[in-house]
N, C-alpha and C positions, 0 to 999 in steps of 0.2 A: 602586533605591538608597535608597528611604525607610527600608529596614531598617537602614541604617548611620547614622541620625541620632544615635544614642546613642554612636557610636564616638568614641574620643579624637581620631581624625582626621576627624571628621564634615565639617569645612570642606573638607578635601582632597577627599573623595569628592563633596561637593556641586559643587565646581568641575570635577572630572573629568567628572562627568555633564553639566555645562553645555557644556564644550568638545567633548564627544562628539556633541553635536547639530549641530556646525558642520563641514561638509566641510573637510578640511585635508590633502589629498594634496599631495605635493611639487609645487611650482610652481602650486599653487592655494590660496595662503595669504592672499589679500587679505581675505577675510571674517573669518578668525580673528585676523589682525593688527589689523584695525579694531576687533574685539570687545575685544581686550586694551587698545587705546588708550582705548576708552570706559570699560572697567573701571577703569583707572588714574585717569582724569579724575574718575570718580565718587567715588573715594577722596580726591580733592584732591592727588594725587601728581604730581610732575614726570615727564613721559613724552616719549620721542622715538621717532618712526617714521622709519627711514631709507629710502633709495631702494630697498633690497632687501627692504623690509617687515619688517626686524628691529625688535624692540621693546626699548627700554631704559627701565625704570621705576626711579625713585630714591625711596627712603624714608629719612628722617633717622634717626639713631641714637636708640634709646630712652634714657631718663634713666640717666646713669652710664656710658654707652658712647660718649660723644662723642669720646674720645681713642683708641678702638680703631680698627684699620685697616678701611677700607671693604671689604665682602665682596661679591663678584659671585656671585649665584645664577643658574645657567645651565642651560638646556635648549633643545630645539628644538620648534617648533610643528607641523612637518609629520609625516606618518606614511606608512608603506608601505601601499598599497592592494591587498590580495589578497582574493579570495573563492573559495569553493568553486564548482565547476561546478553549475549549477542554482540558485544563490542569486541572487535578484533584488535587486540593490543598485546604485544609481548613486552612485559616490563623488564626483561633481561636485555633488550636491544632497541626497542622503539622509543622515539622521543615523545614527550607529552605534547599533545596538540592543544595549543592555547586558543581560547575563544573569548572575545570581549562581548559582553551583553550589558549595554547601558554603563553603569558604574562598576561592574564586576568583571573579574577574569575567572573563567571556568576552564576546565579541560573537556575534551570531547569524549564523554562516556567513561572517564576514569577519574581517580583522585587527581587533584591538581598539584599537590606537593608544596603548596604555600606553607603548610606545616612540614618542615620549617625552612623551606627554600627561601622565603622572604628574608629571614635572618641572614642567610648567606649572602643574598643580594645587597642588603643594607651594609653588611661588613665590607663587601668588595667595593661598594661605592665610596665608603669612607677611606679605604686604602688607596683608591685610584685618584681621588680628588685632592690635590695639594692646596686648594684654596680654603679648605675647612680648618677652623681653629679647634685644636684638640690637644689633650695631654698625650703622653706616650701610650700607644695602643698595642694590646696583644689580642689578636683575633683568634679565638678558639672555636674551631668547627669540629664537632665530635661525630662519631659513627654509631650506628646501631642503637639510637635512642629509643626507637619505637618498639623494639623487641627484646629489650633487656638492659639497655644502657651499658653495654660492655665497653664501649669506647670511653665513657667517663670513668669506669672502673679501672681502666688501664692507664690513666694519666699519672705522670710523675711530677711531683712538686718541683723537681729540678728544672722542668721546662717552662713553668709559669711563675712569674715574679709579682704580678699585680695582685692587689688586695681589694680592689673595687671591681665588681662584676655586674655588667648589664646583660641579663639573659633576654634574648629577643624572641622567645618561644611562647608568648601569650597571644590570645586571639580576640581581644576586645579592647578597642581604643578607649582611652580614658580610665582604664583600670590598671592599678599597680599591684602586682602579685608579690606578696612578702612571705608566704609560707605555703607548703604543699604536703600532700600525703606521701607516705612511703608505700612500697608495694612488693609483690612477689608473684611469680608465675607458678601455677599448679597444673599438674598433668595426672589424670586418672586413665587407666587403660584396662580393657577386658579382653582376654584371649578369645579368639574366634574358635567356635566348635561348629563344624559343618556336617551336612548330610546331603544325600542326593535329592534333587527335586523329583517329585512324583508327577502327577498330572495337574498340579496347581497352575493358576494363571498369575502372571506378574503385573503389578501396578506400581507406579511411582506417585507417592503422596508428596505434594510440593507446598511449601510455605513461601510466599513471596509478597512483594509490594510494601515492605517495611522501610522506614527511613534509615534505620541504623544510627550510627553516630559514634562519637568518642566515648569510650567506656568510663572515663573519669569525669571530664567536664560536662558530659551530657547524660550521665546516669540518672540524675534527678528528674529528668523530663518524663520519665515513665514510658518511654518508647518500647515497643514490643521487641522481644528477643526471639529470633526465628528458631533457635535451638530449643528454647524452653517451650515455645508453642508446639514444636514437633513432639517434644516429650509428652506434653499434655494430650495431644492428638492421639498418639500411639497408646497412651495409657487408657484413654477413653475407648478406643477401638478394642483394646484387649479385654475389656469388661463384657463385650458382646460378640466379639469376632475372633475366631481362631486364625492366627496368622504367624508367619515366620519372616523375620527380617532377612533380606539378602545383603543390603548395605544401607548405611545412613551417613549423610554428610551435610554439614552446615557451617557457614561462616568462613572467613579467610584469615582473620587475625584475632589473637586472643584479647587484644586491647581495643577492638572495634565491636560495637553491638551488631550482631549478625543480622543481615537483611533477608537472607534466603536460606532454606534448608530443604533437603529432599530425602525420602526414605523409600527404598524399593522393597516391597513386601510380596510374599507368596500367599495366596488364599485359594480356598475351594472355588471352583468356577461358578458354582451356584450362588455365591455370595457377592457377586460383582455389584448388583443393584443396591444391596444393603450398604456396601462400602461407599459407593458414590453418594448415596443419600445421607449417610452419617457424616461424611466429611463436609458435605455442603451445609448441613445443619451446624456443625462446629465452626465453619467459616463465618456464618452469619453471627454466631455468638461472639466470636473473637473480634469481628469487625465492629460490633456494637460496643464491646468493652474498650476498644482502642480508638473509638471514633474521634476523640479529641487529639490523639497523638499520631495515629497511623491509619488514617481513613481509607488508604488504598490496600490494606492488608487483605490477602485472600488465600484460601486453601483450595487446591484442586487435585483431582485424581486423573492420571494419564495411564493408559495401557503401556506397559513396558515390553518392547519387542526384541531387544537385543538378546543374543543367545546366552543363556545362563544354565549351568548344570547343577549348581549347588545352592543350598539355602543354609542359614544359620539354624542350629537346633532350637527347640522351644526353650530349653533352659538358658541358652546363650541370649536368645531374643529377650527373655524376661529380665535378665540381668541388665542388659543395655537400656531397656525401656524404664526399668525401675530407677536406675542411676540417673538417667537424664531427667526423669520426672521430679525426682527429689533433690537434684543438684542445687545448692544455694545460688541465687542469682539476684542482682539488683542491690538496692540499699539494705544494709544490715542495721546500722545505727546512724543517727543524726547527732551533731555536736550539741552539747548542752551549753557551751560557753560562747559559741559563735552562731548567731541566728542564721538559719538557712544553709549551713555548711554540712554536706555529707561527711560523716566521720569514718565510716567503713562500708565497703561494698565488695561484691564479686561479680564478674562478668564471664559467663561461659561463652567464649567467643568462637571456638572451633570444635566441631565434632567431625571426625574423619575415619573412614574405614580403610585399613590397609590390608596387606596380605595375611597378617597374623593376628591383628588386634584392632579394636575400635579405640580411638584416643579421644579424650575430652580435655581441652585446653582452656584454662581460665586465667584471668588477671585479678588478683586480690589487691585491694588498696585500703589503707587506713592511715590516719594521722596519729593513731595510738597503736604502738607496737603490739601490745597484748591482745587487742581486738583483731589485728591482722592474724596473729598466731591462732586465735580462737577459730576464725573462719577456715584457716588451713587445716586445723585439727578436725573440724566438723566434716570437711570434704574427705579427709583421710579416713575417718571412721566410717563414713557412708560407703566409700569405695571398698573398704575392707569387708563390710557387711555383705556386699553383693559379690564378693570373691574377686575383686580387681586388684590392680597394683597402683601405687600412688607415689609421686615424687614432686619435689619443688625445685625451682632454679631461679636465677636472675633476681635476687633480692636487691632492693635499693632503699636507703633510709629516707625518712621524712626530712623536710627542710623546716627547721623550727624558726619561729618568729624572733627577730633581733630587736629588742627594745631600744637599743642605742644606735640604730642605723642612720648614718649621715646621708647616705645616698637616697634613702627613702624620703627624708626631709627635703633634700635638694630637688628630687623629682616632683614632689608635691608642690614646692614653691614655683618651679618652672611652669608646671601645668597651670597653676592659678594665674600666673603672670601672662601666659600666652592666651588663655581661653576665658579668663574671668570667672571660673568656677572651680570647685574642688574635684580632684581626681578621686576615684573610689579605690581605697586601699583594702585589699581582701586576701583571703586564703583560698586555696583551690584543692579540690579533691583529686584532680588529675596529678600525675607525677611529672615533675621536671627534674633536670639533672642537678639542681642546686644543692640538694642534700648530699649527693655523692661528691660534689666539688669540695665541700667543707671536709668531708671524710678523707679525701685524697690530697687536698692542697692546703689544708689548715684553715684557720678562721678567715672568712671573707665577708665584706659588706656587699650584699647582693640585692638586686631587685629585678623583676621581670615585667616587660610590657611589649606590646606589639599592635599591629593594625587589626581591623575587623576581618576575621576569617570565619566563614560560616560552614557548617556541615563537614568539618574536617573528618578524615578517615572514611569518607563516602564519595561516590562519583559525583555527588552534588556539591562538593567542596567549592567554595568561591571566595575570592579575595577582593575587597573593596579598593578601587583605584584611588578615590579621594581620601580614604582613611590611610592608605599607604603613603600618600603624599604628606598628610598632616603628621603622621608619626615620624616620617623622615625629618621634617622640620623640627619636631620635638626632640628627636635624638640629637640633632646637631646643636640645639640650644642646651641640652643637658651636658654634652661634651664641653661646650663653651663655658658654661657656668661652673664647672668643676674647679677651674682655676681660681674662682672667687670664694668658693664655699669650703675648700679644704686647706 
């Protein structure tokens, strides 16, 4: 990152590099939260760390901005932790290794954490630079945004005074987010029933080579879901081949489209060639179907040689395969009022085999509460039909469009003045914390924007350097103009 020292956003890149050294996966934010506390105290600023480890840092208005409204600069400190197979990285302790390729910053085989570390870096740079013109600032950095938004849910309105909020958790420059979907996490589970292996041979059926992606903002791209492909594969096999599951696993996060999945199965030794040829044929079919979105997808069969003494019963195997094959996934409805907007969806992000059960974790999203409830009900009924257990958790509300937003009009005007063209004002199917902020803090005038971040929630995630610089200049101009527009 030393090559960016002459950048107009050098301070932003400096802090982004610093926080990249600190592990900050969701629910592992104590170290980064404490770091931000120390950072604020080092600047002599008022800072609060609440019970959820959220950080609120307050900076007084610069000269001449004392009468402007207090502005909340907001982002989240946690990141999605994904890595490529074969990448040695412990997200509990290892720093993210940053790599610059042309105009982009990548990580070395892991997610980058620009979602949403870049917001943290922007906020830190605003706090540290006393030459910036700005109204009173409240920097709000939340925890656990990626796995349930429990940080935002724990906020107290006594800690936040501002009524104008700039959320810096968007991923496309020139786009101003003004509304987003609500969501909920769903979990289905099937109890394991086991029996001894006989003389069967074990094989690992593997789905890999998918791009994955963000289950909200990229669900409309039609990318393959490794768990659903595995469900389809096992269902196809079951029509012609007698097998028992030993285990099944796929995906890492319920809000990330899974890129890989594997299932260990036990079959009669005489059926090995049939299994290999059947999976090869399915691989070609799926590759053809996904040639425009996931051209590298492949299904393979590997002999499994680790010692195993038990397999799942045929009844248990059938329940798991049936549930996975029928599990709702992808777009459910499109908005009739906003062209191109996904209205409701589900992503089955994680399938995992534990000691006692197989769990199916998914992220349900919708801008219409009743449609969200309908998807949840369908999953619940399906789970019940196959004899499983079902529960939901971590609900968060939609962020509804504000027709009277002053900050939206200000941001539009600033963008037009700086770039000579109109910003795109849009709604998003992905969830941001703004809906919860209004629920917890009262009525707020909010908008969300950010630099270009591509392939978030995957090891291919990358951040545009030039876009980060432009959005930094844009943020400073927005802060400056608040004094004139309010």
